[in-house]
C-alpha positions in Angstrom: 13.3 13.2 20.4 10.1 14.9 20.1 7.5 12.7 18.5 9.5 9.5 19.6 7.4 9.1 23.0 3.7 9.8 20.1 5.3 6.6 17.7 5.6 4.7 20.7 2.1 5.7 21.9 0.4 4.8 19.2 2.3 1.0 19.1 1.4 0.7 23.2 -2.3 1.8 21.8 -2.4 -0.8 19.5 -0.7 -3.6 21.7 -3.4 -2.7 24.0 -5.9 -3.4 21.6 -4.6 -7.0 20.5 -4.1 -8.0 24.2 -8.1 -6.5 25.1 -9.0 -8.7 22.1 -7.2 -11.8 23.3 -8.3 -11.3 26.6 -12.1 -11.1 25.8 -11.4 -14.5 23.8 -9.8 -16.3 26.3 -12.3 -15.0 29.2 -15.9 -15.6 27.2 -14.5 -19.5 25.7 -13.9 -20.7 29.5 -15.5 -24.0 28.6 -17.4 -23.7 32.3 -19.8 -21.4 30.7 -20.5 -23.7 28.1 -23.3 -25.1 30.7 -24.8 -22.4 30.4 -25.3 -21.2 27.2 -25.4 -17.1 26.2 -25.4 -15.3 23.4 -23.5 -12.5 25.2 -20.4 -14.8 25.9 -20.6 -15.8 22.0 -20.6 -12.1 21.3 -17.8 -11.6 23.5 -15.7 -14.8 21.9 -16.2 -13.7 18.5 -15.3 -10.0 19.0 -12.1 -10.9 20.5 -11.0 -12.5 17.9 -12.1 -10.3 15.1 -10.3 -7.6 17.3 -7.6 -9.6 18.5 -6.9 -10.7 14.7 -7.2 -6.8 13.4 -4.5 -5.3 15.6 -2.2 -7.9 14.6 -1.8 -7.6 11.3 -1.4 -4.3 11.8 2.4 -4.8 12.7 3.1 -8.1 10.2 4.2 -8.3 7.2 2.1 -10.8 4.7 3.4 -13.6 3.0 3.4 -13.7 -0.8 1.9 -17.0 -0.3 2.3 -18.3 -3.9 4.1 -21.8 -3.5 3.2 -24.1 -6.1 2.5 -23.4 -10.3 1.0 -25.6 -12.6 2.6 -25.1 -15.8 1.6 -25.7 -19.0 3.0 -29.8 -18.8 0.8 -30.6 -16.5 2.8 -30.6 -13.2 2.7 -28.2 -9.9 6.0 -26.5 -10.0 7.1 -24.9 -6.6 8.0 -20.8 -6.5 10.8 -19.7 -4.9 11.0 -16.1 -4.7 14.7 -14.3 -5.4 16.5 -11.6 -4.8 18.2 -9.9 -7.7 19.6 -6.7 -6.4 19.4 -6.0 -2.3 19.3 -2.4 -1.2 18.7 -0.9 2.4 15.5 0.7 1.5 13.9 -1.8 -1.5 15.1 -5.1 -3.4 14.6 -6.2 -6.6 12.8 -9.9 -6.3 12.5 -12.5 -8.6 9.3 -15.2 -8.8 11.2 -18.0 -10.1 9.6 -21.2 -11.3 12.4 -23.7 -11.6 11.7 -26.5 -14.0 9.9 -24.5 -16.2 11.0 -23.2 -19.6 12.3 -19.2 -19.6 9.1 -17.0 -20.5 10.0 -14.6 -23.6 7.9 -12.2 -21.8 10.1 -10.1 -18.8 8.4 -7.8 -16.5 9.4 -5.6 -13.8 6.2 -4.5 -11.5 6.8 -1.4 -9.9 4.8 -1.7 -6.5 3.9 1.8 -5.3 5.2 2.9 -1.8 2.0 4.1 -0.5 2.0 2.5 2.7 0.8 -0.5 2.1 3.6 -3.6 1.6 4.1 -4.8 -2.6 2.4 -7.9 -1.2 -1.0 -5.8 -2.0 0.1 -6.9 -5.7 -0.9 -10.6 -5.2 -3.1 -11.0 -7.6 -1.3 -9.4 -10.0 1.5 -11.0 -9.6 -0.3 -14.6 -10.0 -2.0 -13.7 -13.4 1.0 -12.8 -15.0 3.2 -15.3 -13.7 1.0 -17.5 -16.0 3.0 -16.8 -19.5 5.7 -13.8 -18.0 8.9 -14.1 -16.1 7.9 -11.8 -13.5 10.1 -9.2 -11.3 8.7 -6.7 -8.2 10.4 -4.1 -6.3 9.9 -5.2 -3.0 10.4 -1.8 -0.8 11.3 -2.1 3.0 9.3 -0.8 6.2 11.2 2.3 7.0 10.8 1.8 10.8 13.3 -1.2 10.3 16.2 1.0 8.3 18.8 1.9 10.5 19.3 5.9 10.4 23.0 5.4 9.1 21.2 3.8 5.7 20.7 7.9 5.0 17.8 9.2 3.5 15.6 8.0 0.1 13.0 10.6 -1.4 11.6 10.6 -5.1 14.9 11.2 -6.5 16.6 7.8 -5.0 13.3 6.3 -5.8 13.8 6.8 -9.2 17.6 5.6 -9.1 16.4 3.0 -7.6 14.5 2.4 -10.4 16.8 2.8 -13.1 19.4 0.3 -11.5 16.8 -2.4 -11.2 16.2 -1.9 -15.2 19.9 -2.1 -15.6 20.1 -5.0 -13.8 17.2 -6.7 -15.5 18.7 -5.7 -18.9 16.8 -3.7 -22.0 14.3 -6.8 -23.0 12.2 -6.0 -19.9 8.6 -4.6 -19.9 7.9 -2.3 -17.2 4.7 -2.2 -15.2 4.0 0.8 -12.7 1.2 0.9 -10.6 -0.3 3.9 -8.9 2.4 5.7 -7.0 5.2 5.1 -8.8 4.1 6.2 -12.1 5.8 9.3 -12.7 8.4 8.2 -11.2 8.7 5.7 -13.7 8.4 7.9 -16.1 11.5 10.0 -14.8 13.4 7.1 -14.7 12.7 5.9 -18.1 13.4 8.8 -19.4 16.8 9.3 -17.4 18.1 5.9 -19.1 17.1 7.4 -22.7 19.4 10.0 -22.2 22.6 8.4 -20.8 22.1 4.8 -21.3 19.5 3.9 -24.4 20.8 0.4 -24.4 19.3 -0.4 -20.5 16.0 0.8 -21.4 12.9 -2.0 -21.4 11.2 -2.7 -24.2 7.8 -0.7 -23.3 6.4 1.0 -19.8 2.7 0.5 -19.0 1.3 3.3 -16.1 -1.7 2.1 -14.4 -3.7 4.6 -12.7 -1.2 6.8 -11.6 -1.1 11.0 -10.9 1.5 12.1 -13.4 -0.6 14.9 -13.8 -2.6 15.3 -10.4 -4.5 18.6 -12.0 -5.7 16.9 -15.0 -8.7 15.4 -13.1 -8.7 16.6 -9.2 -9.8 14.4 -6.3 -10.3 14.6 -2.9 -6.6 13.3 -2.7 -4.9 15.7 -4.7 -7.6 18.8 -3.1 -5.9 17.7 -0.1 -2.2 18.2 -1.3 -3.8 21.5 -2.3 -5.1 23.0 1.0 -2.6 21.8 3.7 0.9 23.3 3.8 4.4 21.6 3.4 4.7 22.7 7.7 1.2 21.7 8.4 2.6 18.5 7.5 5.7 17.9 8.6 4.1 19.0 11.8 1.1 16.5 11.9 2.0 13.6 9.9 5.9 12.9 10.8 6.8 11.3 13.4 10.0 9.3 14.5 10.7 5.7 15.0 10.1 4.4 18.4 13.0 2.6 20.7 11.4 -1.0 19.9 12.6 -0.9 16.3 16.2 -0.7 14.4 15.6 2.5 12.3 14.6 4.5 15.6 15.3 7.9 15.5 14.5 7.7 11.7 11.6 10.3 10.8 8.7 8.6 9.2 4.9 8.7 8.1 4.1 6.3 10.3 1.8 2.9 9.0 -0.8 3.4 11.7 -1.4 7.1 11.1 -1.5 6.6 7.3 -4.0 3.5 8.2 -5.9 6.1 10.5 -6.4 8.1 7.4 -7.3 4.9 4.7 -10.2 3.8 7.4 -11.3 7.5 7.8 -12.2 7.7 4.3 -14.5 5.1 4.4 -15.4 4.4 7.9 -18.9 3.2 7.6 -17.9 1.1 5.3 -15.2 -0.6 7.6 -17.6 -0.6 10.2 -20.4 -2.1 8.8 -17.6 -5.0 7.6 -16.4 -5.4 10.8 -19.9 -5.6 12.4 -21.0 -8.4 10.2 -17.3 -10.7 10.8 -18.0 -10.6 14.7 -21.8 -11.9 13.4 -20.8 -14.6 11.3 -17.8 -15.4 13.8 -20.4 -15.6 16.7 -22.6 -18.2 14.4 -19.8 -20.2 13.0 -20.0 -19.1 9.7 -16.6 -17.5 9.7 -13.0 -19.4 8.2 -9.5 -18.1 8.7 -9.4 -17.2 4.7 -13.0 -16.1 4.1 -13.5 -12.8 2.1 -13.4 -10.7 5.0 -10.2 -11.9 6.6 -8.9 -12.5 3.1 -9.4 -8.5 2.5 -8.3 -7.7 5.7 -5.6 -9.0 6.6 -3.4 -7.3 3.4 -5.3 -3.7 4.0 -4.2 -3.5 7.9 -0.9 -4.5 7.8 0.9 -1.1 7.0 4.4 0.1 7.1 6.2 3.1 7.5 6.9 5.3 4.7 10.3 7.5 4.5 9.1 11.1 5.8 11.2 12.5 3.3 9.5 10.5 0.1 6.3 11.2 1.5 7.0 14.8 1.6 8.8 15.0 -1.8 6.2 13.3 -3.1 3.4 16.0 -1.8 5.7 18.9 -2.6 6.8 17.8 -6.1 4.6 15.3 -7.7 1.2 17.1 -6.5 2.0 20.6 -5.7 5.2 21.6 -7.8 4.0 19.4 -10.9 7.4 19.3 -11.9 6.8 15.6 -13.7 3.5 16.9 -15.6 5.8 20.3 -16.4 8.6 18.4 -17.3 10.5 19.8 -14.8 11.6 16.7 -12.5 15.0 17.0 -11.2 17.2 14.2 -10.6 21.1 14.5 -9.2 21.1 18.1 -10.2 20.0 17.0 -13.8 16.3 18.0 -15.0 14.9 15.0 -17.1 13.1 15.6 -20.1 10.5 13.0 -20.7 10.8 13.7 -24.8 14.2 12.2 -25.1 12.1 8.9 -24.7 11.8 7.4 -28.3 11.4 4.0 -28.4 10.1 2.7 -25.3 6.4 2.3 -25.9 3.9 3.4 -23.5 0.7 2.9 -22.3 -1.5 3.8 -19.8 -5.0 2.8 -18.0 -7.4 4.2 -16.1 -10.4 3.1 -14.3 -13.4 5.8 -15.3 -14.8 5.3 -11.4 -11.1 5.9 -10.0 -11.3 8.0 -7.1 -7.6 8.3 -6.2 -6.1 9.2 -9.3 -9.0 10.2 -11.7 -9.3 9.6 -15.6 -6.9 12.1 -17.2 -4.3 12.0 -14.5 -2.6 9.3 -15.9 -3.2 9.7 -19.8 -1.0 12.7 -19.2 2.3 10.7 -19.9 1.4 10.4 -23.8 1.5 14.3 -23.9 5.0 14.8 -22.7 6.8 12.3 -24.4 7.4 14.3 -27.6 10.0 12.6 -28.8 7.6 9.1 -29.2 5.5 8.4 -32.3 1.6 8.2 -31.9 2.4 4.3 -32.7 4.2 3.7 -29.8 1.6 5.1 -28.0 -1.6 3.7 -26.2 -4.4 4.5 -23.4 -7.3 2.8 -22.4 -9.9 3.5 -19.9 -11.7 0.9 -18.0 -15.6 1.4 -17.7 -17.0 1.0 -14.4 -13.7 0.1 -12.8 -12.2 1.9 -9.8 -8.5 2.0 -8.3 -8.3 -1.2 -7.3 -9.9 -3.5 -9.7 -7.6 -1.9 -13.0 -4.4 -3.5 -11.5 -6.1 -6.2 -9.4 -9.9 -7.2 -9.5 -11.7 -8.3 -12.2 -11.3 -6.2 -14.9 -7.9 -6.5 -14.6 -8.1 -9.8 -15.3 -11.0 -10.2 -17.9 -9.7 -7.2 -19.5 -7.0 -5.2 -19.3 -4.3 -8.0 -18.8 -5.1 -9.5 -22.5 -4.4 -5.8 -23.4 -1.1 -5.1 -21.7 0.1 -8.6 -22.8 -0.8 -8.1 -26.4 0.8 -4.3 -26.5 3.8 -5.6 -24.7 4.6 -8.6 -27.5 3.5 -5.5 -29.9 6.7 -3.9 -29.1 9.3 -6.4 -28.4 11.8 -6.0 -31.1 15.0 -4.6 -30.7 15.2 -0.8 -29.4 17.4 1.0 -32.3 17.8 4.2 -30.3 21.3 6.0 -30.9 23.9 4.8 -28.1 24.7 7.8 -26.1 27.5 8.5 -23.7 27.8 5.8 -20.7 28.0 8.4 -18.1 25.8 7.1 -15.3 24.0 9.3 -12.4 25.7 9.2 -9.2 24.1 7.0 -6.9 25.0 7.0 -3.2 22.5 4.2 -3.0 24.3 2.3 -5.2 26.7 -0.9 -4.2 
């Protein structure tokens, strides 16, 4: 119970700031003040509106906002989000377009569990939905998962990915964005060894830390500077009494958000001051550029403590995947077992989170894969976000990835191995 009070204190501070914003907006908007127009009241109301919205978004899960889709027949079709596999820590969801003929490409988009919801990939999903059947890993907020559901670390994450790949079948193309890249590689290698008939056709890794030491950044340097004891002492808290996951050890979303903002505090401060000015002048709208970005950016989720700590210790400090020493359920996964799944890496030349060199290291690990099944691309001038959701993704990277999938959509020729399955206590 040591850190439960701290968790509740952070939530109380968030509520208090949201309340202060709502109070300022309500007070400064009182009609009588219109009799004597005063810029001070306009600024107060604008500050209150922006502040209330900002702190309210921190506790809300964003909506996907993908409701209709115009198909090749020229008609708008409704988009339904169906749960294909449901698990305590995450679901496999399908963006179904009823009335549209099935697309040949079936894509499993592996979303990161790194503080934001899977909706961070909304624009990625929209761009792929045009010519693909899109499935996404929808990870749950740890604060809403009862302690009775058990733990969730990097091994459980890998087993979840394997289960999702099995559920979709072998005619699948996997795209892993950022954090899950090394674990998606491990899951594919494990399937290649145990159930080759369940392997996907291709695996595309986008901006992921397969080998964090290949090109150090501030993120990897931080992992080197602090000890695991320091991380556990300063970053881990217990979920408070307000949520179903009361008592669960987590890396709180609000704490993560403070770290995100501190990395570019001047930029964020200017953005909010500019937005207050726009609201005061009546130039802002509910869905303007600022609100579209920050409604998503400020929506954070708690991460299971064991997942966060095991990621730092095993992926960044121990470099188990980079050294081909990653162990799942007592079994050492050999990336060299991947012999038929085409692997492509995508990096951005200006990526300051997962710098060029970290992701392409995956190709060297796939020693059993012929060079004809390997590909890499470095997008010039692109940052981390741009390589999966920005202009660089839409205009340059997406066409290359789709061409790569099409070139590797033939039957898999791997020999069938034993049907022995890994023990997964999270599986139903």
